[in-house]
C-alpha positions as CSV (number, residue, x, y, z in Angstrom):
1,M,52.0,101.7,331.7
2,K,49.8,100.7,328.8
3,T,50.5,102.4,325.4
4,M,48.0,103.3,322.7
5,D,48.6,102.4,319.1
6,A,48.4,105.1,316.4
7,K,48.8,104.4,312.7
8,C,50.1,107.0,310.2
9,P,47.5,107.6,307.5
10,K,50.2,108.1,304.8
11,C,52.7,105.2,305.4
12,G,50.9,102.9,307.7
13,R,53.6,102.8,310.3
14,T,52.4,102.1,313.9
15,H,53.5,104.5,316.6
16,H,53.0,103.9,320.4
17,L,51.6,106.8,322.4
18,K,51.5,107.1,326.2
19,S,48.0,108.5,326.3
20,K,45.0,109.2,324.0
21,S,45.7,112.9,324.0
22,D,49.3,112.5,322.8
23,M,50.4,113.2,319.2
24,V,53.5,112.3,317.2
25,V,54.8,113.6,313.9
26,C,55.7,110.7,311.6
27,D,59.0,111.0,309.7
28,C,57.8,109.3,306.6
29,W,57.6,112.6,304.8
30,R,61.4,112.8,304.9
31,I,62.0,109.3,303.3
32,C,62.7,109.2,299.5
33,P,60.3,106.8,297.8
34,V,62.8,106.2,295.1
35,C,65.9,105.0,297.1
36,G,64.6,104.9,300.7
37,A,67.3,107.4,302.0
38,E,66.5,110.4,304.2
39,M,66.0,113.5,302.1
40,T,67.6,116.8,302.9
41,P,65.7,120.2,303.4
42,H,65.3,122.0,300.2
43,P,65.8,125.8,300.6
44,P,63.8,128.0,298.2
45,D,65.9,129.4,295.4
46,T,63.7,132.4,294.8
47,A,61.2,134.5,296.7
48,P,58.4,132.6,298.4
49,K,55.8,134.3,296.2
50,T,57.2,132.5,293.2
51,Y,55.9,129.2,294.7
52,A,52.3,130.4,294.7
53,L,49.8,127.8,293.5
54,D,46.3,129.2,292.7
55,G,47.0,132.3,294.7
56,I,48.1,130.4,297.8
57,R,51.7,131.3,298.7
58,E,52.8,128.1,300.2
59,L,56.1,126.4,299.6
60,Q,55.4,123.1,297.7
61,V,58.8,121.5,297.8
62,L,60.0,120.9,301.3
63,V,62.7,118.2,300.9
64,A,64.9,116.8,298.1
65,C,66.9,113.7,297.5
66,T,69.9,114.3,295.3
67,R,71.4,110.8,295.6
68,H,70.2,109.8,292.2
69,F,69.3,111.4,288.8
70,P,66.9,113.0,288.3
71,P,66.6,114.3,291.9
72,F,63.3,113.6,293.7
73,Y,61.6,116.7,295.2
74,G,59.2,115.8,298.0
75,V,55.9,117.6,298.3
76,Q,54.4,115.6,301.2
77,K,54.1,117.6,304.4
78,P,54.7,116.3,308.0
79,V,51.8,114.1,309.2
80,E,50.5,114.3,312.7
81,V,49.5,110.9,314.1
82,V,47.0,110.6,316.9
83,A,45.6,107.6,318.8
84,D,43.1,105.4,317.0
85,A,39.5,106.0,318.1
């Protein structure tokens, strides 16, 4: 079966999909840009309304890498990758 190539718009990694209608979530949002290790989920330390940005209550920090100092707090969200047109 022929596969379709799909490129992540954030990291450029190529994924192989079985059909044009398939979708994959690239895991580049979990990789620390400082050390290259996989970051761990970062639970909110206060109520979600504290994280509001311009009135939008959306958690900004999703993952953190504490393997170095200062820790890196990732704000990139998961990226859906679809087949190239």
